[in-house]
MARMARSE-211392 format. One record per residue: residue number from 0; residue in one letter; chain; x, y, z of N, C-alpha, C in turn. Coordinates in Angstrom, 3 decimals, always signed. Layout:
<recs>
[NUM,"A","A",[X,Y,Z],[X,Y,Z],[X,Y,Z]];
...
</recs>
This chain:
<recs>
[0,"X","A",[+9.681,-40.556,-4.017],[+9.037,-40.993,-2.789],[+10.051,-40.940,-1.645]];
[1,"X","A",[+9.619,-40.461,-0.511],[+10.504,-40.316,+0.634],[+10.816,-41.683,+1.246]];
[2,"X","A",[+12.062,-41.818,+1.706],[+12.438,-43.049,+2.393],[+11.732,-43.090,+3.744]];
[3,"X","A",[+11.733,-44.263,+4.380],[+11.083,-44.385,+5.698],[+11.710,-43.442,+6.713]];
[4,"X","A",[+13.045,-43.282,+6.649],[+13.723,-42.372,+7.576],[+13.270,-40.935,+7.328]];
[5,"X","A",[+13.137,-40.538,+6.057],[+12.690,-39.181,+5.749],[+11.239,-38.960,+6.140]];
[6,"X","A",[+10.408,-40.001,+6.041],[+8.998,-39.864,+6.436],[+8.874,-39.558,+7.925]];
[7,"X","A",[+9.797,-40.071,+8.733],[+9.747,-39.871,+10.187],[+10.436,-38.577,+10.612]];
[8,"X","A",[+11.184,-37.967,+9.726],[+11.940,-36.765,+10.036],[+10.985,-35.604,+10.304]];
[9,"X","A",[+11.163,-34.917,+11.434],[+10.260,-33.829,+11.788],[+10.808,-32.455,+11.409]];
[10,"X","A",[+12.094,-32.360,+11.115],[+12.694,-31.077,+10.768],[+13.193,-31.108,+9.333]];
[11,"X","A",[+12.815,-30.111,+8.572],[+13.368,-29.901,+7.240],[+14.089,-28.564,+7.316]];
[12,"X","A",[+15.396,-28.616,+7.243],[+16.191,-27.418,+7.446],[+16.371,-26.576,+6.201]];
[13,"X","A",[+16.939,-25.389,+6.381],[+17.259,-24.542,+5.230],[+18.157,-25.314,+4.263]];
[14,"X","A",[+17.884,-25.179,+2.999],[+18.701,-25.863,+1.999],[+18.326,-27.315,+1.773]];
[15,"X","A",[+17.410,-27.850,+2.566],[+16.976,-29.233,+2.375],[+15.746,-29.276,+1.484]];
[16,"X","A",[+15.552,-30.427,+0.862],[+14.399,-30.642,-0.001],[+14.844,-30.850,-1.438]];
[17,"X","A",[+14.019,-31.541,-2.189],[+14.319,-31.803,-3.599],[+14.108,-30.520,-4.394]];
[18,"X","A",[+15.136,-30.129,-5.165],[+15.083,-28.876,-5.926],[+14.799,-29.151,-7.392]];
[19,"X","A",[+13.884,-28.359,-7.952],[+13.577,-28.396,-9.376],[+14.172,-27.117,-9.972]];
[20,"X","A",[+15.343,-27.209,-10.597],[+16.076,-25.998,-10.977],[+15.418,-25.145,-12.050]];
[21,"X","A",[+14.758,-25.745,-13.022],[+14.158,-24.942,-14.092],[+13.006,-24.108,-13.540]];
[22,"X","A",[+12.188,-24.695,-12.685],[+11.051,-23.982,-12.100],[+11.434,-23.173,-10.861]];
[23,"X","A",[+12.629,-23.407,-10.320],[+13.092,-22.772,-9.080],[+12.127,-23.070,-7.933]];
[24,"X","A",[+11.856,-24.373,-7.759],[+10.973,-24.864,-6.704],[+11.745,-25.856,-5.850]];
[25,"X","A",[+11.488,-25.840,-4.549],[+12.058,-26.824,-3.626],[+10.904,-27.497,-2.895]];
[26,"X","A",[+10.838,-28.827,-2.995],[+9.852,-29.589,-2.223],[+10.334,-29.630,-0.769]];
[27,"X","A",[+9.580,-29.030,+0.127],[+9.943,-29.037,+1.542],[+9.212,-30.151,+2.301]];
[28,"X","A",[+7.885,-30.220,+2.146],[+7.087,-31.283,+2.759],[+6.217,-31.870,+1.650]];
[29,"X","A",[+6.343,-33.164,+1.422],[+5.558,-33.823,+0.382],[+4.411,-34.613,+1.011]];
[30,"X","A",[+3.455,-34.993,+0.170],[+2.265,-35.695,+0.663],[+2.635,-36.969,+1.416]];
[31,"X","A",[+3.659,-37.680,+0.939],[+4.015,-38.924,+1.633],[+4.612,-38.656,+3.012]];
[32,"X","A",[+5.096,-37.435,+3.257],[+5.613,-37.072,+4.579],[+4.501,-36.582,+5.497]];
[33,"X","A",[+3.384,-36.098,+4.914],[+2.328,-35.486,+5.731],[+1.084,-36.363,+5.829]];
[34,"X","A",[+1.194,-37.607,+5.421],[+0.017,-38.465,+5.426],[-1.013,-38.016,+4.397]];
[35,"X","A",[-0.557,-37.271,+3.392],[-1.437,-36.813,+2.325],[-2.153,-35.510,+2.608]];
[36,"X","A",[-1.958,-34.944,+3.799],[-2.744,-33.771,+4.180],[-2.263,-32.474,+3.540]];
[37,"X","A",[-0.964,-32.368,+3.221],[-0.489,-31.118,+2.657],[+0.819,-31.307,+1.901]];
[38,"X","A",[+1.112,-30.302,+1.100],[+2.389,-30.169,+0.408],[+2.899,-28.772,+0.721]];
[39,"X","A",[+4.192,-28.657,+1.004],[+4.805,-27.349,+1.225],[+5.964,-27.208,+0.246]];
[40,"X","A",[+5.923,-26.118,-0.517],[+6.942,-25.815,-1.522],[+7.542,-24.454,-1.216]];
[41,"X","A",[+8.784,-24.252,-1.616],[+9.367,-22.915,-1.675],[+9.669,-22.658,-3.129]];
[42,"X","A",[+9.421,-21.436,-3.582],[+9.732,-21.124,-4.965],[+10.079,-19.658,-5.124]];
[43,"X","A",[+10.829,-19.412,-6.213],[+11.255,-18.060,-6.527],[+10.644,-17.589,-7.829]];
[44,"X","A",[+10.554,-16.280,-7.944],[+10.022,-15.667,-9.154],[+10.869,-14.429,-9.442]];
[45,"X","A",[+11.581,-14.431,-10.580],[+12.407,-13.265,-10.904],[+11.553,-12.071,-11.330]];
[46,"X","A",[+12.129,-10.874,-11.309],[+11.388,-9.685,-11.728],[+10.803,-9.848,-13.129]];
[47,"X","A",[+9.545,-9.415,-13.287],[+8.875,-9.468,-14.580],[+8.266,-10.805,-14.938]];
[48,"X","A",[+8.464,-11.832,-14.117],[+7.951,-13.169,-14.410],[+6.532,-13.303,-13.868]];
[49,"X","A",[+5.680,-13.962,-14.675],[+4.284,-14.164,-14.286],[+3.937,-15.643,-14.349]];
[50,"X","A",[+3.195,-16.108,-13.364],[+2.556,-17.420,-13.430],[+1.162,-17.125,-13.969]];
[51,"X","A",[+0.853,-17.609,-15.185],[-0.383,-17.207,-15.865],[-1.650,-17.590,-15.101]];
[52,"X","A",[-2.756,-16.959,-15.469],[-4.031,-17.262,-14.819],[-4.394,-18.748,-14.936]];
[53,"X","A",[-4.797,-19.310,-13.816],[-5.191,-20.719,-13.775],[-6.077,-20.947,-12.557]];
[54,"X","A",[-6.719,-22.106,-12.544],[-7.599,-22.490,-11.445],[-7.282,-23.909,-11.025]];
[55,"X","A",[-7.124,-24.111,-9.726],[-6.976,-25.460,-9.162],[-8.365,-25.938,-8.757]];
[56,"X","A",[-8.708,-27.154,-9.137],[-10.005,-27.700,-8.773],[-9.929,-28.664,-7.590]];
[57,"X","A",[-8.707,-28.989,-7.157],[-8.550,-29.993,-6.091],[-7.854,-29.479,-4.841]];
[58,"X","A",[-7.114,-28.378,-4.950],[-6.315,-27.906,-3.822],[-6.686,-26.483,-3.434]];
[59,"X","A",[-6.569,-26.201,-2.150],[-6.524,-24.841,-1.639],[-5.040,-24.510,-1.488]];
[60,"X","A",[-4.696,-23.258,-1.744],[-3.303,-22.836,-1.655],[-3.198,-21.602,-0.773]];
[61,"X","A",[-2.054,-21.482,-0.123],[-1.744,-20.282,+0.629],[-0.271,-19.972,+0.395]];
[62,"X","A",[+0.010,-18.733,+0.002],[+1.389,-18.290,-0.174],[+1.788,-17.426,+1.003]];
[63,"X","A",[+2.992,-17.668,+1.507],[+3.612,-16.814,+2.512],[+4.833,-16.214,+1.841]];
[64,"X","A",[+4.870,-14.895,+1.729],[+5.959,-14.221,+1.042],[+7.125,-14.037,+2.012]];
[65,"X","A",[+8.251,-14.660,+1.683],[+9.443,-14.562,+2.519],[+10.293,-13.351,+2.159]];
[66,"X","A",[+10.393,-13.072,+0.840],[+11.289,-12.030,+0.355],[+10.665,-11.374,-0.875]];
[67,"X","A",[+10.781,-10.076,-0.978],[+10.254,-9.358,-2.128],[+8.775,-9.074,-1.967]];
[68,"X","A",[+8.134,-8.737,-3.085],[+6.704,-8.466,-3.094],[+6.053,-9.267,-4.202]];
[69,"X","A",[+5.005,-9.979,-3.885],[+4.307,-10.829,-4.844],[+2.986,-10.165,-5.218]];
[70,"X","A",[+2.829,-9.877,-6.509],[+1.571,-9.330,-6.997],[+0.673,-10.495,-7.382]];
[71,"X","A",[-0.539,-10.504,-6.845],[-1.463,-11.618,-7.046],[-2.818,-11.096,-7.491]];
[72,"X","A",[-3.396,-11.800,-8.428],[-4.791,-11.563,-8.780],[-5.531,-12.842,-8.410]];
[73,"X","A",[-6.444,-12.727,-7.472],[-7.193,-13.882,-6.977],[-8.684,-13.550,-7.084]];
[74,"X","A",[-9.373,-14.295,-7.944],[-10.804,-14.078,-8.103],[-11.161,-12.668,-8.521]];
[75,"X","A",[-10.297,-12.026,-9.298],[-10.564,-10.678,-9.783],[-10.033,-9.566,-8.895]];
[76,"X","A",[-9.522,-9.887,-7.714],[-8.949,-8.882,-6.817],[-7.428,-8.927,-6.939]];
[77,"X","A",[-6.809,-7.773,-7.163],[-5.357,-7.697,-7.275],[-4.782,-7.128,-5.985]];
[78,"X","A",[-3.786,-7.807,-5.443],[-3.099,-7.361,-4.227],[-1.601,-7.470,-4.452]];
[79,"X","A",[-0.859,-6.617,-3.741],[+0.595,-6.732,-3.709],[+0.950,-7.153,-2.294]];
[80,"X","A",[+1.527,-8.350,-2.175],[+1.820,-8.932,-0.871],[+3.301,-8.749,-0.551]];
[81,"X","A",[+3.638,-7.878,+0.409],[+5.038,-7.714,+0.792],[+5.503,-8.883,+1.661]];
[82,"X","A",[+6.800,-8.961,+1.874],[+7.353,-10.005,+2.741],[+6.599,-10.004,+4.069]];
[83,"X","A",[+6.281,-11.200,+4.530],[+5.526,-11.369,+5.772],[+4.035,-11.543,+5.552]];
[84,"X","A",[+3.584,-11.396,+4.301],[+2.156,-11.500,+3.982],[+1.770,-12.916,+3.587]];
[85,"X","A",[+0.493,-13.209,+3.777],[-0.119,-14.452,+3.333],[-1.150,-14.122,+2.257]];
[86,"X","A",[-1.227,-14.956,+1.232],[-2.241,-14.794,+0.194],[-2.979,-16.121,+0.068]];
[87,"X","A",[-4.279,-16.101,+0.284],[-5.103,-17.296,+0.181],[-5.636,-17.427,-1.237]];
[88,"X","A",[-5.469,-18.613,-1.810],[-5.978,-18.914,-3.150],[-6.831,-20.185,-3.039]];
[89,"X","A",[-8.134,-20.014,-2.763],[-9.001,-21.183,-2.596],[-9.175,-21.962,-3.906]];
[90,"X","A",[-9.445,-23.244,-3.773],[-9.735,-24.041,-4.973],[-10.931,-23.452,-5.707]];
[91,"X","A",[-10.963,-23.666,-7.005],[-12.024,-23.191,-7.897],[-12.060,-21.675,-8.069]];
[92,"X","A",[-11.029,-20.965,-7.597],[-10.941,-19.517,-7.781],[-9.742,-19.226,-8.681]];
[93,"X","A",[-9.972,-18.614,-9.847],[-8.857,-18.305,-10.748],[-7.860,-17.352,-10.089]];
[94,"X","A",[-6.580,-17.569,-10.386],[-5.557,-16.681,-9.850],[-4.341,-16.646,-10.780]];
[95,"X","A",[-3.582,-15.566,-10.661],[-2.330,-15.385,-11.382],[-1.377,-14.687,-10.423]];
[96,"X","A",[-0.084,-14.935,-10.615],[+0.939,-14.383,-9.722],[+2.013,-13.728,-10.566]];
[97,"X","A",[+2.626,-12.674,-10.024],[+3.636,-11.964,-10.797],[+4.611,-11.266,-9.859]];
[98,"X","A",[+5.834,-11.151,-10.315],[+6.808,-10.314,-9.630],[+6.914,-9.019,-10.428]];
[99,"X","A",[+6.224,-7.989,-9.963],[+6.250,-6.696,-10.647],[+7.352,-5.792,-10.099]];
[100,"X","A",[+8.134,-6.309,-9.155],[+9.206,-5.519,-8.562],[+10.522,-5.673,-9.308]];
[101,"X","A",[+11.572,-5.192,-8.675],[+12.906,-5.236,-9.278],[+13.817,-6.271,-8.617]];
[102,"X","A",[+13.350,-6.876,-7.548],[+14.127,-7.889,-6.821],[+13.400,-9.230,-6.900]];
[103,"X","A",[+14.138,-10.342,-6.805],[+13.477,-11.653,-6.804],[+12.506,-11.798,-5.633]];
[104,"X","A",[+11.464,-12.570,-5.865],[+10.487,-12.914,-4.830],[+10.784,-14.352,-4.400]];
[105,"X","A",[+10.648,-14.642,-3.116],[+10.783,-16.015,-2.603],[+9.581,-16.279,-1.713]];
[106,"X","A",[+8.902,-17.404,-1.964],[+7.597,-17.696,-1.373],[+7.571,-19.111,-0.806]];
[107,"X","A",[+6.851,-19.287,+0.292],[+6.465,-20.612,+0.768],[+5.026,-20.810,+0.318]];
[108,"X","A",[+4.768,-21.948,-0.320],[+3.409,-22.261,-0.764],[+2.952,-23.524,-0.056]];
[109,"X","A",[+1.773,-23.430,+0.556],[+1.163,-24.561,+1.248],[-0.057,-24.966,+0.438]];
[110,"X","A",[-0.130,-26.241,+0.078],[-1.257,-26.766,-0.684],[-1.906,-27.881,+0.109]];
[111,"X","A",[-3.230,-27.863,+0.149],[-3.942,-28.916,+0.848],[-5.171,-29.324,+0.040]];
[112,"X","A",[-5.428,-30.616,-0.116],[-4.612,-31.732,+0.359],[-3.277,-31.790,-0.377]];
[113,"X","A",[-2.427,-32.688,+0.097],[-1.104,-32.834,-0.488],[-1.123,-33.606,-1.795]];
[114,"X","A",[+0.029,-33.638,-2.431],[+0.200,-34.417,-3.644],[+0.538,-33.606,-4.871]];
[115,"X","A",[+0.378,-32.273,-4.792],[+0.593,-31.460,-5.987],[+2.064,-31.380,-6.385]];
[116,"X","A",[+2.951,-31.828,-5.503],[+4.372,-31.836,-5.872],[+4.621,-32.707,-7.100]];
[117,"X","A",[+3.783,-33.722,-7.313],[+3.924,-34.583,-8.493],[+3.669,-33.789,-9.774]];
[118,"X","A",[+2.737,-32.845,-9.736],[+2.505,-31.959,-10.881],[+3.786,-31.182,-11.196]];
[119,"X","A",[+4.385,-30.582,-10.160],[+5.609,-29.808,-10.367],[+6.730,-30.682,-10.925]];
[120,"X","A",[+6.835,-31.910,-10.437],[+7.866,-32.824,-10.959],[+7.675,-33.047,-12.461]];
[121,"X","A",[+6.443,-33.296,-12.865],[+6.172,-33.539,-14.286],[+6.321,-32.266,-15.107]];
[122,"X","A",[+5.890,-31.137,-14.557],[+6.007,-29.891,-15.305],[+7.464,-29.467,-15.454]];
[123,"X","A",[+8.295,-29.801,-14.509],[+9.738,-29.511,-14.616],[+10.300,-30.116,-15.898]];
[124,"X","A",[+9.875,-31.345,-16.219],[+10.343,-31.997,-17.450],[+9.874,-31.243,-18.684]];
[125,"X","A",[+8.619,-30.792,-18.683],[+8.076,-30.038,-19.813],[+8.816,-28.709,-19.965]];
[126,"X","A",[+9.006,-28.003,-18.865],[+9.692,-26.708,-18.893],[+11.144,-26.869,-19.341]];
[127,"X","A",[+11.775,-27.961,-18.938],[+13.161,-28.230,-19.361],[+13.234,-28.409,-20.864]];
[128,"X","A",[+12.272,-29.124,-21.421],[+12.243,-29.337,-22.875],[+12.013,-28.027,-23.613]];
[129,"X","A",[+11.161,-27.168,-23.063],[+10.921,-25.868,-23.679],[+12.194,-25.019,-23.625]];
[130,"X","A",[+12.840,-24.994,-22.459],[+14.047,-24.185,-22.280],[+15.185,-24.635,-23.198]];
[131,"X","A",[+15.266,-25.942,-23.462],[+16.348,-26.471,-24.307],[+16.019,-26.406,-25.794]];
[132,"X","A",[+14.790,-26.015,-26.130],[+14.383,-25.963,-27.525],[+13.915,-27.299,-28.072]];
[133,"X","A",[+13.809,-28.287,-27.193],[+13.357,-29.622,-27.598],[+11.892,-29.606,-28.046]];
[134,"X","A",[+11.108,-28.690,-27.453],[+9.712,-28.491,-27.876],[+9.496,-26.999,-28.104]];
[135,"X","A",[+8.497,-26.658,-28.915],[+8.193,-25.252,-29.166],[+7.033,-24.808,-28.268]];
[136,"X","A",[+6.644,-23.536,-28.392],[+5.586,-22.995,-27.534],[+4.278,-23.760,-27.666]];
[137,"X","A",[+3.902,-24.125,-28.890],[+2.639,-24.847,-29.098],[+2.675,-26.215,-28.415]];
[138,"X","A",[+3.803,-26.911,-28.537],[+3.931,-28.225,-27.885],[+3.923,-28.067,-26.369]];
[139,"X","A",[+4.543,-26.992,-25.878],[+4.557,-26.714,-24.446],[+3.135,-26.522,-23.924]];
[140,"X","A",[+2.354,-25.682,-24.628],[+0.981,-25.417,-24.174],[+0.128,-26.671,-24.208]];
[141,"X","A",[+0.322,-27.506,-25.222],[-0.432,-28.763,-25.316],[-0.056,-29.698,-24.159]];
[142,"X","A",[+1.231,-29.839,-23.887],[+1.692,-30.710,-22.796],[+1.220,-30.179,-21.446]];
[143,"X","A",[+1.262,-28.847,-21.260],[+0.812,-28.248,-19.998],[-0.684,-28.469,-19.804]];
[144,"X","A",[-1.464,-28.339,-20.873],[-2.918,-28.561,-20.786],[-3.223,-30.012,-20.431]];
[145,"X","A",[-2.513,-30.947,-21.055],[-2.725,-32.375,-20.756],[-2.356,-32.676,-19.312]];
[146,"X","A",[-1.254,-32.114,-18.847],[-0.847,-32.300,-17.457],[-1.901,-31.703,-16.525]];
[147,"X","A",[-2.380,-30.510,-16.858],[-3.413,-29.868,-16.054],[-4.668,-30.707,-15.940]];
[148,"X","A",[-5.062,-31.340,-17.035],[-6.254,-32.207,-16.993],[-6.076,-33.322,-15.982]];
[149,"X","A",[-4.898,-33.908,-15.928],[-4.642,-35.007,-14.979],[-4.631,-34.550,-13.523]];
[150,"X","A",[-4.248,-33.282,-13.303],[-4.112,-32.785,-11.930],[-5.193,-31.771,-11.543]];
[151,"X","A",[-6.197,-31.577,-12.383],[-7.278,-30.669,-12.030],[-6.889,-29.205,-12.062]];
[152,"X","A",[-6.000,-28.830,-12.985],[-5.604,-27.430,-13.155],[-6.077,-26.962,-14.522]];
[153,"X","A",[-6.835,-25.869,-14.528],[-7.335,-25.297,-15.774],[-6.555,-24.006,-16.035]];
[154,"X","A",[-5.901,-23.946,-17.195],[-5.149,-22.746,-17.586],[-6.046,-21.822,-18.387]];
[155,"X","A",[-5.964,-20.528,-18.111],[-6.792,-19.521,-18.773],[-5.896,-18.637,-19.646]];
[156,"X","A",[-5.290,-19.254,-20.657],[-4.335,-18.531,-21.498],[-4.955,-17.349,-22.227]];
[157,"X","A",[-6.266,-17.421,-22.481],[-6.933,-16.311,-23.159],[-6.893,-15.032,-22.318]];
[158,"X","A",[-6.641,-15.165,-21.008],[-6.584,-14.012,-20.108],[-5.180,-13.440,-19.941]];
[159,"X","A",[-4.181,-14.079,-20.525],[-2.792,-13.638,-20.323],[-2.568,-12.190,-20.752]];
[160,"X","A",[-2.987,-11.766,-21.961],[-2.692,-10.381,-22.349],[-3.276,-9.345,-21.387]];
[161,"X","A",[-4.534,-9.507,-20.997],[-5.129,-8.512,-20.099],[-4.548,-8.613,-18.691]];
[162,"X","A",[-4.157,-9.813,-18.268],[-3.530,-9.963,-16.948],[-2.167,-9.279,-16.943]];
[163,"X","A",[-1.383,-9.476,-17.991],[-0.076,-8.816,-18.105],[-0.251,-7.298,-18.081]];
[164,"X","A",[-1.287,-6.821,-18.747],[-1.554,-5.380,-18.773],[-1.898,-4.872,-17.375]];
[165,"X","A",[-2.756,-5.619,-16.661],[-3.121,-5.216,-15.292],[-1.898,-5.225,-14.369]];
[166,"X","A",[-1.013,-6.203,-14.586],[+0.206,-6.287,-13.764],[+1.249,-5.260,-14.209]];
[167,"X","A",[+1.046,-4.661,-15.374],[+1.980,-3.660,-15.861],[+3.292,-4.231,-16.364]];
[168,"X","A",[+3.231,-5.447,-16.924],[+4.451,-6.053,-17.461],[+4.271,-6.277,-18.959]];
[169,"X","A",[+5.367,-6.231,-19.685],[+5.326,-6.415,-21.134],[+5.068,-7.856,-21.510]];
[170,"X","A",[+4.977,-8.092,-22.785],[+4.726,-9.456,-23.272],[+5.990,-10.183,-23.313]];
</recs>
């Protein structure tokens, strides 16, 4: 939770914000700073990495690509968004994201209403346990599904193989 001084702060500079190292996410504007209206995150995606198909039931999202090219499938339409592009991902519309290029992608993500940063905070712990071998893939998927239920995110893991194929990336 942001301190009172941070809540009043109008500028968030480069390099500022709480960083989640495993997910490579930086909280730039949190719900408690915006009166609950929005969350702004920055995140990176290395080459070949995919965020699997999922649907948000509570938030609308918009990605602004700062660096690299972000391949997105939104509601069945696949686009490659170069730096300077915006990609709208409305709530209740399935989407998946991928870096099909050779350079890292860096994105600003705006979510409205705010509050989804809490999901990322909790998922960071799950991803850390997976990365350290503390949990296996099955435990990871179970924990991610339970977290998704609490935050209104539905994962479509059954679509991963065909999505990877459409994105042209290996398993």
